[in-house]
N, C-alpha and C positions, 0 to 999 in steps of 0.2 A: 517830188516828194519822196523821201527815203523811207524804207520799211523800218518799223521799230525793231530794235535788237531783241533777238530771242535768246533767253538765257537757259542753259541746261539746268534742270531742277536737281539740286543736291543739298544735302544738309551739311552744316558746318561740322567738321570732325571734332569729336570729343563731346558733342551735344546729342545724346541718344534720342531717337524717336522710334516708337514701335508701331507695328501694324495692330489693328483692333484686337485680334485674337491674343496677341502678346500683352498689350496694354490691359486687357481684361484680367489676365493673371496677375499682373503687377498690382492692379487695384485690389484684387483679392488678398494679396500679401499684405498690403497696407491696412486693409480692413481687419485682418487677423491680428496684426501687430497692435493696432489701435485698441482692439477689443481686450487683448491681454493687458496692455498698459492700464486701461481703465478698470479692469477687474481687480487690480491691486490698489486702486484709489488715486492714480495719477491723473492730473488735470491737464488739458491741452492748452498750449499757448501758441501764438504765431507772431513772430516779429517781422518787421520789414525786411525786404531783400537787401537793403542798403544800410550801411552804418557810416559814421564819419571816418574818413581815411586815416586820420591820425590815431584814432582808437584802434583800428584794425592793425596798423603798423606797429603798435606796441608789442605785438607778438611777432617779433622780427624774423622768426624762422621761416615764414612763408611770405616775406615781404615781396619777393620777386614774382609771386604767383597771384597777386591781387589784381582784379579787374577794376579799373577806375571808370566812373561814369562822367561823361561830359556832353553837353548839348552841342549839336552840330553847328547851330547858328547863334551861339552865345555872343554877348557883347564883348568887345575886346578887353574891357576892363573888369569884366565879371569873372571873379575867381571862385565864386561860391560853389558851383557844381563840381569843381575839381577836388573838393573836400569830401566827396561821396564815393563810395566803392561798394561792390557786391561782397557780401560776407563769405568767407572761406570755410567757416565752421559755425556751430551754433553756440559755442561757449562765450564768445565775446558779446553777441546779442543778449544772451541770457544774463550775463553779468550786468550789462546796462539796464536791462528790464527789471531785474531784482532791485537794483539800487534806486531806480526811478519810482518803482511802485512799492517800496519797502513798507511804508505805513499802511498799505492796503492789502498786503499778502498775509496769509496765515502760515506760520512756521511750526514744524519743518515744512518747507514748501516742496511739494512733490509734483513735478511737472514733466510732461513729455512734449516733444516737438518733432514734427515730421515735415521737413521742408527741403527744398533744393538749396544747395550751396555751390559756390563757383571757385575753381582754382585754375590758374593759367599753366597747367602742366602739359607736357608733351603727350598727346593721346596715344594710348597703347592698350593692350588687353588688360582689362581690370582697372584702367585709369581713365577717368572722364574729366572734362572741364566743367561740366554741369552734372550734378548727381544728387540723389536723395540721401539724406541721413535721417535716421530715426533715433533720437536721443531721449534718455530719461536721466533726471538728476534729483537728488534730495538735498536741499539747502537748509542749513540750520543757523541759528544765531548762537555763536560761541561754541556750539557742540552739535554733532550729528551722531546719534547712537550707532554703535558698531553693527547692530543687527541689520541695519539697512544695507550693509555691504553684502550680507548673505541674501537678502531679499532681491537685490538687483541681479545677482547671479541666477537665482531661481526664476525670475521673470524671463531672463534671456533664454534659459533652457526651455521653458514653456513655449516661448515664441519659436525658437529654432526647431523644436520637435514638431510643432504644428505646421511649419512650412514644408516639412518632409524633404529636407535637403540632403538626407543621407547621414551616415555616422559623423559626429563631430565631438569635440571635447573642449571644454572651457578650462583654461589653466589659470590658477589664481596664486598670487604671491603677495608679499608685502615688502615695499622698498626699504623699510627700516631694518629688515633682516640682513640684507646685503650691506647696507651702510654700517650697521652695528658689527657685522663680521669684519669689515675692513677696519673699523675702529679698534676692535680687539686684536687684529693682526698688526696694528701699527701702520696701516696704509693711509697716508694723508691725502694723496691725489687719487680719488676713486673713479674719476671719469674713464681712464683706460680700462679699468676693471669692469665697470658696468657695460662698456661697449663690447668687450670680449665675451663676457658671460651671456649677453643678450644674443650672441651669434652661435652659441654652442649647438643649437638644434640644426643649424644650416651647415656649419663647418666641422662639427664633431669635436671630440675632446682634444685631438692632436692639433687641429687648427686653432682652437682656443688656447691651448698651451703655448703655441707659438706667439700669439698676440700678447699673452701675459708676459712672455719672456722679453718681448720687445719693449715692455714697460719697465724692464730692469728689476723685476721682482725676484726674490730668492726662490730657489727650486722648491723648498719645503712649503712656502706660502702658496706657490702656484698649484701644487698638488692639493692643498687644502681647498683652494678655490674651485678646482676642477671637481673634487668630490662633492663640494657644496652644490655646484651647478647641476649635478646629476641626480640630486634628491627629488623624487617625484612619488607622491603617495595619494591614495584615494581617501584618506582620512587624516586625523591628527597625528598619525604615526611619524610624520616628518619631524616632529619635535625631538624624538629620541635620536634620530639620525643627525640633526644639527648639533645637539648637545654632545654627541660622540666625537665631533670634530675637536673638542677641547678648547673652544674659544668662547670668551664671554665679554659682554659689555652691556650697560644699561639699555642702549638702543636696540641691541640684538634681542635681549630678553623681552622688551616691549613689543617688537615686531613678531616674535614667535607667539606671544600670548594673543595678540590680535588675530593673526592668521589661524591659530588653533580655534579661537572663538568663532570665526567665520565658517570654518570647515565643520565645526560641531553642529552648526545650525543648518547644514545642507545634507544631513543624513537621510532626509526623506526623499531626496532625488535619486532616481535609479542609478545604480553603480556604473561608473565609467564616464558619465557625462561631465563630472567636475573633478579636477585633481588639484592638489597643491603641488606646484611646479616652481622650484626656487630659481630656475634659470630665467623666469619672466621678470624683467625689470622695467620695461617700457622706456622709450627713448626720451620722453619729456621730463625735465626736472619739476614740471608742474605738479606731478603726482608725489604725494608724501606718505602714503600708507598702502592700503590694498591696491593691487593692480590686476587687471584682467586681460587675457587674450584668448581668442577662440579660433580653433583650426578645424578645417575639414580633414577628416582622417584619411580620405581617399586621395588627398592632394595637399599635404602640409606645406608644400612650397608656394601655394597660392597666397599664403600670408594670413593675417588675422581678419576674420569676418565680423568680429564683434569685440570691442576693446574699451578700456576706460580705467577708472580708478578713483581713489580718494585724494582730495586736494585740501590745502589748508585755508585758503581764502579766495573766494570767488570775485568779490567786487571791491577790493581794497582801493582800487584806483578811483572809485566813484563815491564811496561813502565811508564814514568813520565808524564802521561796524565790522566785527569779525564774523565772516560768513563762510565757514567751512562747508564742504559737501562731498558727495560721492556720486559719480555718474558713469554711464556706460552707453555705448552707441553702436548701432548696426549700420554698416555701409551698405544700404539696401541696393543701390544701383549696381555696385560692384558684384555683390553676391548674386543678384538677379541675373545679370548678364552672363556670369559664369554658368549658372544653371541653364540659361537659354542656349548658349553655345554648345553645351554638352547634352542638349536634348532632354532635359530633366524638368521641364515646366509642366508636364502632364498634358491634359487634353487641350490642343490648340485648334480643334475643329470648329469651336464656337467663335464666330466672328462678331457676335452680337449678344447683348444681355437678354435678348428676347426669349421668353419661355414658350410662347405660343404665337404662331402666325394664323390670323383669322383670314380665311380665303374670302375673296370678293366674287360672288357668282357673276355679277354684272354691275355696271356703274349705277343702274337703277336701284340696286339693292344696298347701296352704300350706307344709307341711314340705318337700316336694320342691322347690317354687319357691324357698324360702329357702335350700336347699342350693345351687341354681344361683347365686343371688345371692352366696352366700359364696364360691363358687369364683371368680367374676369379681372380687369385691372383694379376695380374697387376692392377686390378680394385679395390684393397683394401680388398678383402675377404680373410679369412683364409681358405686355401684349402688343403686337404689331399688326396693324390692318394693312393688307396688301394694297399697293398704291393704285392699281387699275383693274378693271374687269377683264382680265385676260383669260386664256385657256387655263384650266386647272393644272395641266401638265407644267406650264411655265411657272405657276405659283409654287408647285411642289419643287421644281428645280431651284427656285430662289431659296426656299427653305433649306435645301440640301447644301447649297453653296455657303450659306451663312451659318450652318450648323444649328439651326433652330430645332429643338427636340420634339415639338408637337405642332401639328397643323389642325386647325379647327374648321369644320365645315358647317356653316349655318344652314338651316333648311332652305332648299331650293324652291319648294312649294309648300303651301299651307298644309299642315298635318304631318309633314315629315319631321323626324327627330333631328336634333343636333348630333354630329359625330366628330370624334377626335381621333387622329392617327398618331401613334408613337413611331417616330421616324427611325428610331434605333431598332425596334423589334419588328416593325412593319404591321403590327396589329392595329385594327381600327374598330371602334365600338361606339355605341350611342352614349351621349353624355348630357348632363344638365349644367349649363354655365353657372348656375347659382350654387351648385354643390360639388362639382367636379374638383378633384385635388390631384396634384402631381404625386405619383407614387401610390396613392390609395386606389384610384380607379383607372390607373393607366398601366 
């Protein structure tokens, strides 16, 4: 008889898993994000992890990254499962969902979605194969009011400030401005221009100038584009700077007016968190108006932590309706892992959600101790009853290892009071399980 093979335990690369103390913080992040989304009236939906492969492949830019699902022991002639794949973002599922439930939804449809997505990328810092995205979108029939573009920016600023990630800045632009500028300059092929302008923050003005030269543009037009890409203001004053370039077109005027309107509705946000930055164009032609990118000011090379924009039609492939929208997304796992690696997640000493550990003087006292735990638990506290009647020292050590902030001592004998110990301060005092509260009596 041969011994069974022993496998070394290891996770698959690119599929993160956290220890309890880290996972606890991740859940707090998600609770905070969910709370802010709902405070603005967005409703939650959850779509299946899989969609039809042909539908996902319609967005061909990630064709090579799609994970296909297939049964190990499928029938030789069964091709049905090969049509299924894990979704790589939440836009395709949202489009299918809205089209399928169109007659049951209320528009404008304000939804948020916090789910895992999968991409077959090469794992590296900030890049996972499985990760959480937190999306919000507003979908309308024929029209989505422009004020939602401002609202989405305000929502994300609220969220990121609450996560305490350090200084950040949301950069907002409108794709119509650059498209209109190119029209006014007589540039018919704008793809090389958008690629060059989008890189100016990384490669600087000189590097961008070189890329534009390679597109065989005249020197005067190149300098106009460089000046345009360097426009960055905290309010609507970008308008004067664009007009000073001396270029005009209907599309340019429309884009300027839209971005000015969005910025005018963000004056209530503390200065510095949101800027109009005309170098932001976003790589996807999917976006047709407002575009967002958000950077950590301490490490701008990390890339955008929160991005999105306005699009003209969400579900045209499914339904004969014009469904424009605006959306924005946080790459939660990517940002969270950055904060984890840099030691910025805060208190990682708590390895459990337990607020109070109820000591068990002896196994004979289990029912009485369980009653105390129930009283505290019924009052909304997270309570753990120690698993066996061991020495108090061992129970205290257990609380320390798990980072449990309070230890409760039920009476050992009749007539004795209950006592609770604050593990952080070391203070111990009498307490009533029916009235004791964290922070008030501790």
